[in-house]
C-alpha positions, 0 to 999 in steps of 0.5 A: 812320333806326332807332327802337325803334318807328315807331309808339310811340304804338301800344303803348298804343292801346286796341282798337276793341272797348274804344273802342266799349264805352267810347263806348256806355256813356259817351254816349247813344244820340242822341249815338252816332247823331250820331257814326255819321252824322258818320262816314258823312259822312266817307266821302264825302270818302274818296279812292280812287285819285288820277290818276297814283298809283303803285299802292295805298298802305297808308294812308287819305286823305280830302279835302274842305271844312268850312264855316266861315262859312255866311253868307259862304259860306267853306269851307276845303279839307283833305287828311288822309293817315292814318298808314301801316300801316292802321287798327291804326296810324292809329287811335292815332297822333297827329294833326297839323295842318300849315299853310304861310304866305305869307301866302296860300300853299297847304299842298296846294302846299307841305307836301303836295306837295313837303315832308312829304306822302305823295306828290311830283309828277313833272316831267311834272305828271301822275304821283306818286311815293311820299315815302320820308320822308313824315311820315305814317309816324309820324302822321295829317297834316291839310293845311289851305288857309287862309284862304279864297282860298288853294288850293282854299279859297273864299269866296262873298263876293269881298270876303273876300279883300281883308279877311283877316288874322291874327285872322280866319284863326285864328278860321276855322281854329278853326271849321274844326277844330270842324267837322272833328272832328265829321266825323271823331269817331274823332279827338276826344280824340286827341293833337293837335298843330299845326305849320307854317313861314314865315308859319305862324310867326304861324298856328300860335301864334295858332291854338294859343292859341285852342285852349288858351284855348277848352279852359280849364275843360274836363275832357276837351276834344274837341281834346286839344291837346298843343303846337306845332312851327314851322320858319323861322318869322316870329316877332318883327319886331324880332329877325327883321329884325336877324337877317335883315340880319346873315345877309345880311351874315355869309354875304357876300351884301351889302356892308358899306355896305348892311348899315349902310344897312339898320340905319339906314333900316329900322324893326326893330319892324314890317314893315307900313309900310316907308319908301321909304328902307328899300325902296330899301335892300332892293332894293340888297341883292337886286341885291348878292345876285345870282340866288341862291335866297334860300330855299336859298342854296347850291342851284341856282335854277329858270331857269324862274321865278327872277324871280318872287320879286322880282315878288311883293315889294310891301313887305318883309313879303312877303319871307316868301313861299312857296318857289318851286323848280321843283316849284311848276310841277309842282303847278300842272299837276297840281292844275289837272287836272279829274280830279285835282280830282274825285278830291280833291273839290275845286273843287266851286263851279267857282272862276272862277280857276285853282288857284295855289300862292299867292293874290297877292290874299290876300297883298298885302291882308293886314291885321292882323299882330302884330309879336311871337308871343313873348307867345303863346310865353310863355302856351303855355310857362306852360301846360306845353304843348310847343314845338319851333322848328326852322330850316334853316340855309341860309335867307336869308329867315326865317333861323336868326339871327333865330330865336335872337334871338327865343328868347333874348328869352324868357329861358328857363332852359337844360336842355341846352346846345348840342350837335350831333345826328346823323341816323343815317348818321354825319353831323351833322343839325344842332345843338340846345339844350333850354330849360325849355319849349322845344326849338330845333333847327337842320337842317344843309344845309336851306333854308326848307322843311326837309322838301324839302331834308333830308327824312331829318333832317326826319323824325327831328326830327318823330319826336323832337318827337312823342316829346318826346325829345331829338335823338340826340347820338351818331353811331351808325346 
């Protein structure tokens, strides 16, 4: 991928000396002392060398916990991978919070370890290798395991795990941000975005709405929120399910009879309480699809765990669960090693269960789940904030068809009509349409996890989102 500059944001980054002087003259000595103390606290989260890491790297990493509810003992685990190139780059590159979905799946397991993170885990489950297309090439990436009970995040109140839903997850994530920015004051006022995929199609807009509304009336908000990006995102029950069943049928995965029956017996306006007839029709559909990977219908399945996906389905909302390739087994082996947990400052309370990629308890007992995120989209668009929506076109779990129906329901004016975009190798990377207030991009040949299946195209997409530039419409390298 060629670019005029891999870090265009740093062209106008003020020097550390200037930032220091501005800080001294703007804030009282007491506030300055507090921020220095907070920075010292952040150093306790500094990661040295991870077990199995391939030598020194040109970026800094931090990980640890931020308490979001002291009474309940809830603390969320984060992993910050600062932008590559050292402090001269990371000190001015934007900050992006990444969330995976489920609900109940770990951003460390998926986003950090098999998608956009700086490292991938080798098949031995013990060693790492560098991700050539890591997103911290162009931004500081903050991975968050949310809610408590997911990944290394925990609660000392065991009943919490049975009572999470969209609302309290969003507010806990906001409490995390407030605490995290105090620990890392250098990121205050920094350009900040929220991104994610799958059921984070709920997490991302909901947290974005809270940040936006809490910033109202604040002249210079600490959380300098600029917009959000979601991929293969659960967005609107009605449109998602029309699009889901249509994708199955259009791609020859199910019979005509099953397609008609799904439309007849499954309520399109909510996935929370499907009828027995609907569940039976979905089971028939899955049987007709055979042993494929529904998250990436044209790639081979993982023979080790190919049946797990059906075991997890306890109602058709859980079809939106985390991706389940063989790489999941590698992360399970790696993050359960005591040496890895020590290096990450994780599992400090000796959680009485093994680390898992997804929490069955959190997912099965999930509470509130609003039917549509479109009202939030309208609010964010009206505020003039940036929204990009992307979709891997071989995902049959949260497919492109549903995403297009949802965006169409917003009734936005078109700024740039549908066109092919290119990935710098002479190949079509996907297709895009720019609306007034929102950009839609497909990623050709990608499944549910775009950065896993098409890493180059995923990085190009991310860089253009940050720069708010249309995806390239020519095939020049």
